[in-house]
C-alpha positions, 0 to 999 in steps of 0.5 A: 197529776199523779206525783210520785217518789221511790224509796226503799220501799219502792214507789210511792203517790202522793195522796192529798186531802182537799181543804173543806172550804174547795171544791170536793172538801175532804176529799182524797186524790191527785192534785189538780189545776187548770191552765193560765193564759197560754201555758203548756200543760208541762208549764202548768205541772210545774207551777202547780206542784210548787204552788200547792206541794212547795215540790219540783220535778224531777221528770215528768211523763205523759201517760195515756190515762184520762181522769173525767169527773163532774164539777157542781161548782163550775156545770162542767165535766172536766177531761184530764191527763194524768201527767206523772211527775216524779219527785226526789226520794226526800222530797219535802212537803209543804201544803197551800191552803187548797189541801188541808193533808197528804200522804205517801203511800204505795199503790195499794194504800193509795187505792183504798185512800181515793175517793174516787174510782176513776182514780183506783184505775188509774193508780192501779195502771201507773203502779204497773207501768212505774214497774218498767219506768219509764214505761214503753207508752210514757212520753216525757214532757221537758220544759 
């Protein structure tokens, strides 16, 4: 999930550093999460956003972007939709133990910070689409 906010300097991405004890400890990237029971993706986004950062989305958008990666801990390949969660400009992050640091960054900075090339491509696409927010190819997700 790409968490973004718009301030006076433009759109910023929330980039998180995974805690050392977690899968991919020390790596920088987007927030991720797994569905619990029968929850929808929208419910997952709201829950994980609150649990990991204390934030609440103003709006959520389904994009056509997918991120895939292999997680050795579970011996699984994950293919995840990239959901954009928009938060308020003055949003205050309160990290859970899953992440050890966070930064808000413009797209160009965020692309240099993230640990995976597929996130670099996702940031490029999302940044371009944010220029015409909401992008024509985005679908709003309502809880």
